[in-house]
N, C-alpha and C positions, 0 to 999 in steps of 0.2 A: 569361696567355692571349694578350693583345694582342701581346706581344713575339714569342711563338712563331708567331703567325699572320703577322706582318709578313714572315717569310722565305718564305711560301708564295705571296705575290702575284706574278703574272707581269707583266712589263713590257708596255706598250702598244707593239707593234711599229710601228704606223703613226704613232705620236707622235714617233718618232725617225728614221724613214725620211727620206731626202733627197728622194725623188720626191714631188712634190705638196705639199711643205711650205708653199710660198707660198700655195697655194689653201686649205690648212687654216688657216693663220694668218689669212687674209682672212675665212674663214668664222667663226673664233672672234671676231674683232673685230666683225663684223656681229652675231653672236649676243649678245655682251655689251653692245654698244651698244643693241640693241633691248631687252634686259633692263633696262638703266638707264632708258631712256625709259618702258618699261611701269611700272616701279616709281614713277617720278616722276608719271606720269599717274594711277596708282592712289592715291598720296598726295593729289594735288590733287583728284581726283574724290571721294575719301572725305571730305576736309575740306569740299568744296563741298556735298555732300549734307547734312552736319551743320549748315552755316551758311546757305547760300543757300536750300536746300529743307528747312529744319529741321522744319517741320510734317509734311511727308511722311516724313522720316526717323524722327521720333518715333512717328508713327502705325504705320509699318511695324514698327518695333522693338517697340512695345507689342503689336501683333498677333502677331509672331513668337514673343515670349516669353510670350504669354498662355495657352499650353497646350502639352502635349507633342505633340499631333497637329499643331498649327500649325508647330512647329519641325521636326517630321519632314517635313512638306510642303515647308518651306523647303530642307532638306537634299536632299530628293529632286529638287526643281526645280533646285537648284544643280548636282547631279551630272549631270542631263540637259543643262543648259546647258554644263557643262564638257566633256561628250562631244561636243556639237555644235561647240564652239569648237575642240577638238582636231582634229576631222575637217576643219574649214575651214582650220586652220593647216597641215595636211599636204597640202592640195590641190596637185596638179601642173598644174592647168588655168589658174589665175589667181593672180597675186601679190596682187590686191585681195582675193580670198577669204581668203588667208593673213592679211592684216592685219585683215580683219574678224573672223577667229577670235580673234586676239590682243586686239582691242578689246572683243569680247564677254566674254572672260575677265576683263579688267581691270574692266569695268563690273559683272560678277557678283560679283567679289571685293569691290569697294567697297560694294556693297549688302549683302552677307553680313556685312561687318564692322560695320555700323551698330548692331545690337543689343548687341554686345560693347562697343563704345565708349561707348554710353549707360550700360551697367552700370558701366563704369569711372568715368564722370562721377558717377553716383549714389553709388557706394561710396567714392570718394576725394575728391570735391569739387574743391578747388583743387589737389589733388595729381595730378589726372588727366594734366596735361601732362607732369609729371616722370616718371610711370609709363610713359607711352607713349614718351617719349624714351628712357628706360632700355631698354624692350623693343626699340625700333628699333636701338639701339646693340648690344645683345646679339645680335639677329638678324643684323646686319651683320657682327659679329665672327665668329660661327659660320660664316656663309656664306663670307666671304673666307678664313678660316683653312682650312676644308675644301677650298675650291677651289684654294688655293695648295698644299695637301698633294698633290692629284692632279697639278697642273701641274709641281711641282718634283720629285716622286718618280717621276712617269710610271708609277705602278702602276695596274693594271687592276682596278677594283672591280666589274666586271660579274658576278662570281660571287655578288654579294649579291642578285641579282634574285629568286631563289626565296624567300629568307628575308624580304625586304621585302614580297613579295606576300602571304605567309602572315601576317606581322605586321599588314599593312594590313587584311586580312579580319577578323582577330581584333579589331583596334581598332574596326572598324565594327560588329562584333557587340556589343562592350561598350557602344558609344555608343547603339545601338538598344535594348539591354537597360536602360540607365540611363534612357532616356526612357519605356520601357514600365513599368518597375518603380518609377521615381521616386527612385533613389538618386543621390548626387552622385559625380562621377568623382574629384574631389580632386586634390591636389598630385602624388601618385605617377603617376597616369595622364597628367597634363600633362607631367611630366618624361619619361615613357616616349615620349610623342608627339614631344617635342623630339629625343630620341635617334633615333626612327624617321625624322624628317625629315632629321636629320643624315646618316643612312645613305643616304637618297635623294639628298642632295646629292653624296655621294661617287660613288654609282652613276651618276647622271645626268651628272655632270661627265666621268666616263670615257667615257660614250656620246658626249657632245658633242665631246670631245677627239679621238676616233679613229673613231667609227663612223657618225655622222650624215652623210647626203648633203650635199654642200657647198651645195646650193640650198635646204636646209630650215632656214635660220637663224631664220626666224620661228617655226617649230614648236619649235626648240630653245630659243628665248627664252621661248616660252609654257610649256614644260615646267619650266624653271628658275623662272620667275615663279610658277607655281602652288605649287611647293614652298616658295619663300621666303615667299609670302603665308601658307601654312599654318603654317610655322614661326613667323612673327610672331604669328599667332592664338594658338598654344599658349604662346608665351613670355609674351604678355599675360595669358593665363589663369593661368599659373604664378605670375607676380608678384602677380596679384590674389588668388589662393588663399593665397599665402604671407602676404599682409597680413592676410587673414581669420583 
């Protein structure tokens, strides 16, 4: 199936065109530079919350995991903050607002990750660092591999948008149902979410490579950052579920 589909992909015309190539290359450099800084800031802030403000992190994590309604409120607030961050990052009026949007997203992702990290510490003890390192390596390999796939083949994965949207709504429905009914999502769901985020990386990289406005590198970095952070989340859950 994958082999037959490979011949139906259309090339990204603007990725090979000579006009405006220097502008597009500069845009890509700025986008991935901002993505790298955002990921480093996310890692530093996440670690800082767990160490410098450990009591706050523990209290928040205990509350978030203390009931289904609590976690639903956390997810709802996170989605709202994500929407606001995206709107800020796509602002055409101020570069400062764009950076504020990216910063808000980094802070929200760092806070959302706290309960999961404490679960890893509780369940694995001294093995927490090794599991998180393994998850980071797997996430990085997936992201770099898929990004290079788009850049080297110059194939347009924009056709995946509809399927990704439907799959995302289905996943959200399953998550809400699991919280309402109390069943565990398990390894298969985590694996499916890793595949879904991989699809988003292909689609979003195509968008960044050819279709994003050259002045929206902050918004492009935010889009990729959110996907990488979500991918890491589910890779950690997948490894943790596999151990269980």
